[in-house]
N, C-alpha and C positions, 0 to 999 in steps of 0.2 A: 462213477461215470468217468469215462476217459475223455479228456479234452483234446489229447493228441494221440493219433494212431499212425504209426509208420510201418509199412509192409514192403520188405525187399526194396528199399530205396537204393538206387545206384546213381552215381554222378560221374560223368566223364568230362574232361577238359581237353581241348585241342582236337585236331583232325589227323587222320592217316597215321603215319609212323609216330607222330608227336602226341597221339591220344593217350591221356593218362587217366587211369581208373582211380578216382578219389574216394568214393564211398561204395562199399560192396555189400549188397543185400542187407542193409541196416533195417532191423525190425525191432520195435518196442513201442510201448504206449505209456502215456503219463496220465495219471488220475487227476481229476479236478481237486485242487488244494494241496498237491504234493510239492515237495521241495527237492529238486533233482540237480545234481552236479554232473556235467559231462566233462570228463577229465582225459587228458592225453597230451603227448608231447607235440611240439610244433611240427606241422606237416602231417599230423595224424588224420586230419579231416574234420576235426571237431567244429571249427569255425564254419566250414562249408555246411555241415549238418545244421548248425544253429541258423544259418541264413535261410535254409530250406524251411526249418520250423517256423521262422519269423516271416515267411512268405516274401522274403527279399530276393530269393533265388528259387529256381524250380529244378526238380530232379530230372535226370535223363530217363529213368524208368522207375517203376514202383508206384505205390499208392500212399498218399499223405492226406489224412483227414484232420481238420481242426474244427472243433465244436460240431462234429458230424458232417462237415462239408468237405467234399473231395476237391482238393485244389487243382487237380488236373482239368476240371470242368470250368474253372474261373479265368476270366480275362484279366489283364493288368489292372483295370480300374476296380474290378470286384476284389482282387487281392489287396489293393490299396484300401478299400472299404473295410475288408476283414482286419487288416493291420490297425486301422484307426479305431475299430470298435472293440477288439479283443486284446491286442498286443501292445505292451509298453516296452520300449528298448532302453537299455542302459549300456552305453558304449564305454570302452576302455579310455577313449580320448574325448569323452563327453559329447562331442559333436553338437555343441551349442552354436547358435548363429551369432557371430561377433557383433552385429549391429543392433541386436535386440537385448533389452534388459531382462533380468531374471524372470519377472512376471510374464513378459510376452514370450520368452522362450518356453516357459512352462505351459502357457495357454495355447501354443501353436497347434497341437493335435486337435483341440476343440474347434479351432477355426475351420478346419477341413471336415469336421464331424457335424458342423452346423449349429453349434451352441451359440447362444446370444452373447453379445460383447460384455454386458454387465455380469451375466452369470459366469462366464468363463474367467473374467478377471477376478471375481470374488473367490471362485474355486481355486485359481492359481495362487492367490495370496494366502488362502487358508492352507494349502498343501505346503507352501514354502515356510509358513509360520510353524506348522507341525514339525517340520524338519529343522527348525532352529534358524531360519533365515529371515525372520521378521524384519530385521534391519537392513536387509540386502535386496529388497524387492525391486528397486530401481537401478541396481548396479549392472553394468555390462560384464560379460564373462571375463574380460581382461582385468576387471577390478575385484575378482573373486579368486580365492585360493583353489588348489586342485580338489580338495575335499568338498569345498562349497560348490564348485562347479558340478561335481558328481551328484551332490544332493539336489541341485537344480535338475540334473538329468533324471534322477529318480522321481522328482515331482512331476516332470514332464511325462514319464512313463505311467504315472497314476492319473493323469489328467482326464483321460476318457474311461477311467475305472481300473485299468491295469488288471483285467481278468487273468491274463497270462503275462508275466514279466520275464523278459529274456535279458540276461546280463552277460555281456561278453567281456571277460577279464575285468570285472568292475573295480578291482583293486590294483590292477597292473601299473597304473600311473600315479599311485598314491603311496605316501609313507605308511608305515605299519599301523600307526594309531588311527589315521584316517581310514585305512583299509578295514580295520576292525569295526570302526563306527559304521561304515557302509554295510558290512555283513550283518551287523546287529539290526540295522534298519530293514534289511531284506528278510531276516529271520522273523522280525516283528510283523512285517507285511504278510508273510506266510501264515503266521498264527492267526491273522485276521481273515484268512480265506483265499489270499492270492496264490495262484500257482506260480512258482518261481523255478526257472531253469537257469543255472549258472554254468557258463563254459569257462574252464580254467585249466591251467597246468599245475596249479599250486594245491598240494594235498591239504594244507592248512585251511584254505578256502573251501575245499570240498568237504571238509569235516563238519561244516555248518549244515550241510544238506542231510535230508533223511534218506536219500537214495543216491548212489554214485554209479554212473555208467562210464566205464573206461573204454576208450576207443584207441585202436592202434592200426596204422596203415589202412584206415578206412573201414575197419571191421570192429564190431562190438566184441570185446574179449571178456568183459565181466559186467555184471549188473547186480549190485549188492545193496541191501537196505539195512541201514544202521538203526533206524527208528520206524516203528510201524505207523501206518496211516491212522489218524484218530477215527473212531467209529462214526461220529457225526461232525465232520469238519464244517466250519462256517463256509458259506458259498458267496462268492462275489459275482453278481450277475453282470453280464456285459451291458454297458450303457448304450442306450439307443437314443438317437437325436432326430428321428423322423419328425418333422414339424407337423402338428395337427391341422394347420390351416395354411392356405396359400400365402397369407400375409407373413406368417412365420418363416415359410420357405423362402420367400423373397427377401426377408430380412437376413436370413442366414447366407443367402447368395450375395447380398450386398456386402456383408461382412467379409466374405472371401474376396470379393472384388476390391474392397478397400485395403485389405491386407496385401493383395497383389500390387495395387497402385502404390502403396506406401513403400514396399520393397523396391519397386521400379524407380521411384524418386530417390531413394537412398543410394541405389546403384549409380544413378546419374550423378548425384552430388559427390559420391565417393571418388569419381574419376572426372573431375570438372574439365580439365584440359582435353582429355580424350573425347569427352562428350561434345565439347565445343568444336573440335576438329571434325568430328563425325557430322555435326550439323552444318558445317561450312558449305558443302555442296547444296544442301537444301536451302540455306540462307541465300546463296548467290542465285539459285534457280528461281526462288519465289520473288526475290527482289527484281530480277530481270523480267519475269512475267508481268508483275504488277506495274513496273515502271514502263514497260513497252505498251501495255494496254492504256495506262494513263497518258503516255505521250501520244498514242494514236487517237484517243478520245479528245485530248486537248487540241491537236492539230485539226481533227475533223470538226470540232466545234468552232474553231477559228475560221476554217474555210466556209462552213455553212453560214456563219455569221456574216462573212463577207458576201456570200451569194445572196443572203437575205437583204443585205443593204442595197442590192440591185433592184429589189422589189420582192415583196412577199406574195407567193402564189400568183405570179404574173406570167404573161406571155407577151414577148416583144415581137413585132412584125416589121420586117425590113424589106425594101425592094431588092430584086436580084435573085440569084440562085443560091447564095450562101456566102459565108465568110470566104474571102479570097477571090470573089468574082470581081475582075478588074473593070467590068462594065457597070457595076452596081451604082456608081456615082452618077451615071448618065441616065439611069432608069428612073422615070418619074411615073409611077403607077398608083401610089397610095394617095388617097384624098381624104378631106375632112368628112365627106359623105360616107366613106368606108368606116371611119371611126364611129360616126353617128349610128349607122346600121348595126355595127357590132354592139354598141351600147344598149341597143334595144333587145338583145338576146337574153333569154332567161338564165343562161349559165354564166353571164357576165355581170360582175358587180359594178364595175366602173371602167371607163375608157378615157384615155387622154391622147390626142394627136400630138406629135412632136415634129418640130422643124429645127434644124440646126445650121449654123454657119459660122465661119471663123473670119475675124477681121480685127482691126485696131480698136482698142477701147481707150478712150481718153477721159482723164479726170484732171482738171486744172492743167498743170504742166507735166503730168505723168501720162505716158502712152505705153500700153502693153498690148500683147496679142491675146485675145480671149475667144472663147467659144460661146456663141449665143444659142440658147435653147428655148425655142418657143413651145410652151407646154400648156396643158389645161390646169385648172385649179386643183384637180385631184392627183396630179402627178406626184406631189410631195408626199402625200399619204401612201400612194402605191410604192414609191421608192424608199419609204421609211426615212425621209429627210426631216430633220428637226430645226426649228427656228431658234436663233440665238439672240438676235436683235430685231425689233420691229414686228412685222407680220407678213403673211402670205397674201397674194391677190385672190379675189373672190370670183365666183362664176359671173356675177354682174359685170365686173371689171374686164373679164375675158370677152364677154359679148360686146362691151363698149369700146374695145380696142384701146384700153388704157395704156398709156406710156409709162408703165411701172416696171421695175426690175427688182429681182431678188438675187443677191450675189452670194457666192460660196465663200468659205473661210480663206482660201488661197487668194482670191481676188481682193477680199477685204484687206489682207495683210500687204498686198502689193500697192493698193491705192491709198491705204491709211496705215503706213508703217508705224506711226506714233500712237495708233489706237484711236479711241474716241468713238463718238456716235456717227455712224454712216447714214442713218435713216434721214431722209429728206434731202440728201445731196443729189446732184444731177451728174450723170455720166453720158458720154457720147459714144454710140456704136454706129459705125458707118455714117457719122455726122448727124445721127438722129438722137435727140435727147431722150433719156430715160431717167425717171426719178426712182431712187433707191428707197424701197419701202421695207426691206428686210434683209438680214444676213443669216445664212445657215450655219449650224454648228459644224465643227470639223468632223469629217468622215474618216474613221480609222479602218482601212480595209486593204487587202492585198489582192483581192480577186475583182475582175471587172476592169472598167476604164481606169486610166491613170488618175491618181488623186492629185497630181501636180498641175493638171490643166486648170486654167482660169475659166470659171463658168459664170455666165450671167443668164438668169431665167426671166423670161417675160411672157405674157400671154401669147399663145400661138397666133391669135388673130392679129395682134400688134405686129408680130414678126412678119407675117405674110403680107399684110396690107400696108404697113408703114416702113418696113425695113427691107425685106428681100423681094417682095412682089411676086413670090412664087404662088402657084395655084395648087401645087402638090406638096405633100408633107414628107418628112424624112423617115418617120416610123410611127407606129401605133403601139401604145402600151395598154394592154387589157388586164384588169385584175379579175380573176375568176372567183366565183362564189365559193365559200368554204365547203359547202355541201356537195360540190361538183368535183369529179376527178379531173385534174389538170390535163391529163393525156386525152381524155374524152373531149374536153372543151377545145383543146388544140386541134383535134381531128375535125370537129364541127366548124370552127371558124375558118380553118383551111378550106373546107369544102364550100363554105359560103363565099369567101373572097374569090376562090377559083371560079365559081359560077358567075360572080359579078364581072370579073376581068376577062373571062373566056379562056383563061389559062393560068397556071401557077407561076406568076412572075414576081414572087415574093418568097421569103423564108421566115421561119419562126425560131425563137429561142425560148424554151420553156425552163424557167428556173427550177421547177420541181424535178425535171429530168436531170438537170445538172446536179442537183442535190443528191438524188439517188445514185447517180454515177460516182460522185465523190464519196458518198457513204460506202458504196460497194467497194470502191478501190481502196480506201483507207481501212475498211474492215478486213479485206483480203490481206493487205500488207501487215496489219496488226496480228492477224491469225498466223501468217507465215513466220513473222519474227517471234511470236509467242511459241510457236512450234519448235523453233530453234532453241529458245530459252528453256523449253521443257527438257531438252537433252541434258542440261546440267542438273535438272531434278532427278533424272534417271541415274546419272552418274552419282549424285548424292545418295540416292537410294541404295546403290551398290555398296557405297561406303558404309551406310548404316548396316547392311547385311554383314559385311566383313567384320565390323566392330562387334556386332551382336554375336557372331560366331566366336570371336575371341572372348567375349563376356561369358558365354555358355561354358567355354573351356575353363575359364578362371573360377567359375562358380559351380563346377560340377559337384563338389562335395556338398555344397549347400542344397543343391537339387536332390542329392541322395538323402540328406537328412529330412527334407520335406516329404519325400516319398515314403520314407520309413515311418513317419508319424501320421500318414494317412492321406497325403496329397495325391489327387488323381492326375492323370495326364492333362486333363482340361485345365486344372489349376496351374500347372507348370507352364502350359502353352499360353494361358491367359497372362501370366506374370511377365513373360519375356515379350509377348506381343504388345502389351501395354507399354513396356519400356521403349520398344522400337517406335511406337506411335507417338509417345511423349516426346522423344527426341525430334521427330519430324514436325510435330506441332509447335514445339518451342522454336525450332529452326524456322518454321513458317512465320511465327510471330516476329522473330528477329528480322526475317527477310522483308516483311511488310514495313517494319520500322526503318530498315535501311532504305527501302524504296521511298518512303516519305522524306527521309533525309536527302535523297537524290533530288526529290522535287523541290525542296527548299533551296539547294545549291543551284538547281536549274533556273529557278525564278530570279536568282540574283544576277545571273549572266545573260538570261534571255528575257526580254521584256515584251516581245510580240504576242506571246500567249503563254498560258500556264498549263502544267500537266493536270489533267482532270481525273482524279482518283474515283474509282467506282467501288462502293461496298460490295457489289455483286462480284467484281473481279477478285476482290480480296477473299470473299467467301469461297469462290471457286479455287483460288490458290491454296487456301487452307484445306479444302476438301481434297485437292490433288496431293498435298503434303501428307494428309492422314492416309490417303489411299496408298501412297508410296510406302509409308510406314507399315501398313498392313501387308502389302505384297512382299516387300523385301525383308520384313521382320518375321514373316511366317516360317520360312525355312529354318532359321536359327531356333525359333520358338518350338517348332515341331521336333527338331533334333533334340532339344532339351527335354521335351515331354516324353520322348521315346528312349531315354537313357535307361539302362538296366540299373535298378536301385543299388544293388551290391557293388557293381562296377563304379558307380558314381561315388559311393561311400568310401571306396578304397583309393580313390584318386587323391593325390596330394595337391 
């Protein structure tokens, strides 16, 4: 049975006037189990012929069949599959991967054939042991002599069975003794049923073969047999690794992925500085995006907190047409009755009328200017004000016009600079005595009324009947029920008061609307600045692509070796794509770490608020980083996967 059949094989290189005819109507066949030497001088075309036989190159015209399959009908991945199952290569320069020890170099073809990790390691060790390398299993190629490296190459050729062994000048880089040892190994393999084809220009090497085909100027000039084929030669069947179950197939695929991942990590570690510089754009981009989002969230949270300090889910009603109305101070339209009517509405949780005025506040020999706020007992809850000393006044005390006062922290510090208990002391506002029953905690806010104003809170009934004498109030604060939409409540109470007054002589401030406006504005700014920061990610991605293109160029020979032992295009694509994604992911992690460092430094110099980091923004940043790795790593990875195996192997 013929394992190889060539019929009128022609091969041309170049185009137009530079076109060269390398192989000219080469026709012969090789029987299963034969030992053939193809001999010729340099430039005769023997290496080109061997590349075609090994499915590393394709003929320009003619028919080539291996194991009965016409190679003209096969795509690159099918040719790779054929190489992996039938062909074992022994190269003149060994072509071992420098970063892999002997066992892993030997087992490499089985990775792409789908053999399990334990099985391939055991087989690789057994092959190396048979070839006298039992004590060199973990050695790197640089730690082996030329003869030992060639024996590793032979073991690799046998890994998937080595039905057909192709040896290209197998002794060319060896001393005479090592060369004889290699040829004896090949002769022994042939005696066990392996089909061996040796390409050489050395007649001494050719003498080991049973058949010698001489080629000159691309033509076969002689085909002689020195020893006849045995009548019943042993047969080496091609090894098949189709997994019988989905679990086994997934396991084989996982092994291929792990191999690609490991090689990607090795490539990154082999060029640490270059990899770090490649990541720099990604690091800066991710750090910028995460920091900007954290800064935006922190400032938004601070502003919202300040707004909430004005009152949670509240609507304030003031006389006049709006802020800036110069006549609003003279407009007296809001009354206690308005507040009471609003308090009876289903959508209102609570209401407090407010009256304010400014005058001198006297305590012993200290006189200051303060603002008196006549409020209801629910005012402090609505405005989220907390007590520090004493207590707040009650509903009964409001009804009884109690001459009680609650002062804020600023007033306490002015009147009691040395500290101490202010509860029980009496102050005078417009010469009217008020007994202090409570001191409020300090309010930290930057939004709303000034926090420097001295404020005194007293029941609104006390303020109206004992101090100001007014029948109208300055404002109404209504707290809306949690189950009601603030905008709808605002619309209803506006309609109610307009109907009571006969016109809209008031305006409202809805804290919920302010919140949404602030959230929208800060969100837009964060998005805008993040978009600008993303530009650096794109620049970083271009850097990744450039470096990956360089990496492909540097490792072209490695790609050729992997293709020669059975790696398909998807395997090569996967390896370089993983490398690009890893660079971006590592860069993303370092970018997040840098952003957190920025947050620490920021908190040292800025005490008003802190940067609020979001796990979501970090995950999005990492997703962007991975996406950039895939997008910008795809072109170099695709270029690597589309390399011609023979051109890749010949690259220095």
